[in-house]
N, CA, C and O atoms as a GROMACS GRO file, in nm:
protein
  188
    1MET      N    1   9.173   1.489   7.675
    1MET     CA    2   9.264   1.452   7.565
    1MET      C    3   9.235   1.311   7.510
    1MET      O    4   9.230   1.294   7.388
    2PRO      N    5   9.217   1.210   7.594
    2PRO     CA    6   9.192   1.075   7.540
    2PRO      C    7   9.069   1.070   7.448
    2PRO      O    8   9.065   0.990   7.355
    3LYS      N    9   8.970   1.155   7.476
    3LYS     CA   10   8.848   1.154   7.393
    3LYS      C   11   8.881   1.184   7.248
    3LYS      O   12   8.825   1.121   7.158
    4ILE      N   13   8.970   1.278   7.224
    4ILE     CA   14   9.008   1.314   7.087
    4ILE      C   15   9.071   1.192   7.019
    4ILE      O   16   9.040   1.161   6.904
    5VAL      N   17   9.158   1.123   7.091
    5VAL     CA   18   9.223   1.004   7.035
    5VAL      C   19   9.119   0.898   7.004
    5VAL      O   20   9.123   0.836   6.897
    6ASP      N   21   9.024   0.877   7.097
    6ASP     CA   22   8.920   0.777   7.074
    6ASP      C   23   8.836   0.810   6.951
    6ASP      O   24   8.810   0.724   6.866
    7SER      N   25   8.794   0.937   6.941
    7SER     CA   26   8.710   0.973   6.827
    7SER      C   27   8.792   0.962   6.697
    7SER      O   28   8.736   0.931   6.592
    8GLY      N   29   8.921   0.987   6.706
    8GLY     CA   30   9.006   0.969   6.588
    8GLY      C   31   9.012   0.824   6.547
    8GLY      O   32   9.005   0.792   6.429
    9LYS      N   33   9.024   0.735   6.646
    9LYS     CA   34   9.027   0.591   6.617
    9LYS      C   35   8.894   0.548   6.557
    9LYS      O   36   8.890   0.469   6.462
   10ASP      N   37   8.784   0.600   6.614
   10ASP     CA   38   8.652   0.566   6.562
   10ASP      C   39   8.637   0.611   6.417
   10ASP      O   40   8.585   0.539   6.333
   11ALA      N   41   8.684   0.732   6.390
   11ALA     CA   42   8.675   0.786   6.254
   11ALA      C   43   8.753   0.699   6.157
   11ALA      O   44   8.707   0.671   6.046
   12ILE      N   45   8.871   0.656   6.199
   12ILE     CA   46   8.954   0.570   6.113
   12ILE      C   47   8.885   0.436   6.091
   12ILE      O   48   8.885   0.382   5.980
   13LYS      N   49   8.824   0.382   6.199
   13LYS     CA   50   8.750   0.255   6.186
   13LYS      C   51   8.637   0.270   6.086
   13LYS      O   52   8.616   0.184   6.001
   14GLN      N   53   8.562   0.381   6.097
   14GLN     CA   54   8.450   0.404   6.007
   14GLN      C   55   8.498   0.416   5.863
   14GLN      O   56   8.438   0.361   5.771
   15LEU      N   57   8.607   0.489   5.844
   15LEU     CA   58   8.662   0.504   5.708
   15LEU      C   59   8.704   0.368   5.653
   15LEU      O   60   8.680   0.338   5.536
   16ALA      N   61   8.766   0.288   5.738
   16ALA     CA   62   8.811   0.156   5.694
   16ALA      C   63   8.691   0.070   5.654
   16ALA      O   64   8.695  -0.001   5.553
   17GLN      N   65   8.583   0.076   5.733
   17GLN     CA   66   8.462  -0.001   5.701
   17GLN      C   67   8.401   0.047   5.570
   17GLN      O   68   8.358  -0.034   5.488
   18GLN      N   69   8.397   0.179   5.552
   18GLN     CA   70   8.341   0.234   5.429
   18GLN      C   71   8.425   0.190   5.309
   18GLN      O   72   8.372   0.150   5.205
   19ALA      N   73   8.556   0.198   5.324
   19ALA     CA   74   8.646   0.159   5.215
   19ALA      C   75   8.626   0.011   5.180
   19ALA      O   76   8.626  -0.027   5.063
   20GLU      N   77   8.607  -0.071   5.284
   20GLU     CA   78   8.585  -0.214   5.263
   20GLU      C   79   8.455  -0.237   5.187
   20GLU      O   80   8.450  -0.318   5.094
   21ALA      N   81   8.350  -0.166   5.228
   21ALA     CA   82   8.220  -0.179   5.162
   21ALA      C   83   8.230  -0.139   5.016
   21ALA      O   84   8.174  -0.205   4.928
   22ILE      N   85   8.300  -0.029   4.990
   22ILE     CA   86   8.317   0.019   4.852
   22ILE      C   87   8.396  -0.083   4.771
   22ILE      O   88   8.361  -0.114   4.656
   23ALA      N   89   8.501  -0.136   4.829
   23ALA     CA   90   8.583  -0.236   4.759
   23ALA      C   91   8.500  -0.360   4.726
   23ALA      O   92   8.509  -0.413   4.616
   24ASP      N   93   8.418  -0.405   4.823
   24ASP     CA   94   8.331  -0.520   4.799
   24ASP      C   95   8.236  -0.492   4.683
   24ASP      O   96   8.217  -0.575   4.594
   25HIS      N   97   8.178  -0.373   4.686
   25HIS     CA   98   8.082  -0.335   4.582
   25HIS      C   99   8.148  -0.339   4.445
   25HIS      O  100   8.093  -0.394   4.350
   26TYR      N  101   8.269  -0.280   4.435
   26TYR     CA  102   8.336  -0.277   4.304
   26TYR      C  103   8.380  -0.416   4.261
   26TYR      O  104   8.380  -0.447   4.142
   27GLN      N  105   8.418  -0.498   4.358
   27GLN     CA  106   8.460  -0.634   4.322
   27GLN      C  107   8.341  -0.710   4.264
   27GLN      O  108   8.354  -0.780   4.164
   28GLN      N  109   8.223  -0.696   4.329
   28GLN     CA  110   8.103  -0.762   4.278
   28GLN      C  111   8.070  -0.710   4.140
   28GLN      O  112   8.033  -0.786   4.051
   29ASP      N  113   8.082  -0.578   4.122
   29ASP     CA  114   8.052  -0.515   3.994
   29ASP      C  115   8.145  -0.571   3.887
   29ASP      O  116   8.101  -0.601   3.776
   30THR      N  117   8.272  -0.585   3.919
   30THR     CA  118   8.371  -0.636   3.824
   30THR      C  119   8.341  -0.782   3.789
   30THR      O  120   8.350  -0.821   3.673
   31GLU      N  121   8.306  -0.861   3.892
   31GLU     CA  122   8.274  -1.002   3.867
   31GLU      C  123   8.151  -1.013   3.777
   31GLU      O  124   8.145  -1.097   3.687
   32TRP      N  125   8.054  -0.926   3.803
   32TRP     CA  126   7.930  -0.924   3.724
   32TRP      C  127   7.963  -0.890   3.579
   32TRP      O  128   7.911  -0.952   3.487
   33ARG      N  129   8.050  -0.792   3.560
   33ARG     CA  130   8.088  -0.752   3.423
   33ARG      C  131   8.164  -0.863   3.353
   33ARG      O  132   8.140  -0.890   3.235
   34SER      N  133   8.257  -0.930   3.423
   34SER     CA  134   8.332  -1.037   3.358
   34SER      C  135   8.239  -1.152   3.323
   34SER      O  136   8.258  -1.220   3.223
   35GLN      N  137   8.137  -1.173   3.408
   35GLN     CA  138   8.039  -1.278   3.380
   35GLN      C  139   7.967  -1.247   3.249
   35GLN      O  140   7.951  -1.334   3.164
   36ILE      N  141   7.923  -1.123   3.233
   36ILE     CA  142   7.853  -1.082   3.112
   36ILE      C  143   7.944  -1.095   2.990
   36ILE      O  144   7.903  -1.143   2.885
   37ILE      N  145   8.069  -1.053   3.005
   37ILE     CA  146   8.165  -1.062   2.894
   37ILE      C  147   8.186  -1.209   2.857
   37ILE      O  148   8.190  -1.244   2.739
   38ARG      N  149   8.200  -1.294   2.959
   38ARG     CA  150   8.220  -1.436   2.935
   38ARG      C  151   8.101  -1.494   2.860
   38ARG      O  152   8.118  -1.565   2.761
   39GLU      N  153   7.979  -1.463   2.908
   39GLU     CA  154   7.858  -1.516   2.844
   39GLU      C  155   7.847  -1.466   2.700
   39GLU      O  156   7.808  -1.542   2.610
   40SER      N  157   7.881  -1.340   2.677
   40SER     CA  158   7.875  -1.284   2.542
   40SER      C  159   7.975  -1.356   2.452
   40SER      O  160   7.944  -1.386   2.336
   41ALA      N  161   8.093  -1.383   2.504
   41ALA     CA  162   8.196  -1.451   2.426
   41ALA      C  163   8.150  -1.591   2.389
   41ALA      O  164   8.172  -1.637   2.277
   42ILE      N  165   8.085  -1.659   2.484
   42ILE     CA  166   8.036  -1.794   2.457
   42ILE      C  167   7.928  -1.789   2.349
   42ILE      O  168   7.927  -1.872   2.257
   43LYS      N  169   7.837  -1.693   2.360
   43LYS     CA  170   7.730  -1.679   2.260
   43LYS      C  171   7.790  -1.654   2.122
   43LYS      O  172   7.746  -1.712   2.023
   44LEU      N  173   7.892  -1.568   2.116
   44LEU     CA  174   7.954  -1.536   1.988
   44LEU      C  175   8.024  -1.659   1.930
   44LEU      O  176   8.019  -1.683   1.809
   45SER      N  177   8.090  -1.737   2.016
   45SER     CA  178   8.163  -1.853   1.966
   45SER      C  179   8.068  -1.965   1.925
   45SER      O  180   8.106  -2.054   1.849
   46ASP      N  181   7.943  -1.961   1.975
   46ASP     CA  182   7.845  -2.063   1.938
   46ASP      C  183   7.788  -2.041   1.798
   46ASP      O  184   7.736  -2.134   1.737
   47ARG      N  185   7.798  -1.919   1.748
   47ARG     CA  186   7.737  -1.887   1.618
   47ARG      C  187   7.801  -1.965   1.506
   47ARG      O  188   7.762  -1.950   1.390
   0.00000   0.00000   0.00000
């Protein structure tokens, strides 16, 4: 019986790590996009 609980905990840990990795990826993507938008806005305002 304890093995099932352990594997359940491991599965939850893995899911949490995956979710964290995905969140990091999207956060970087969002920062990258805001950077591009900011640079574009600066270029437009320089004209």
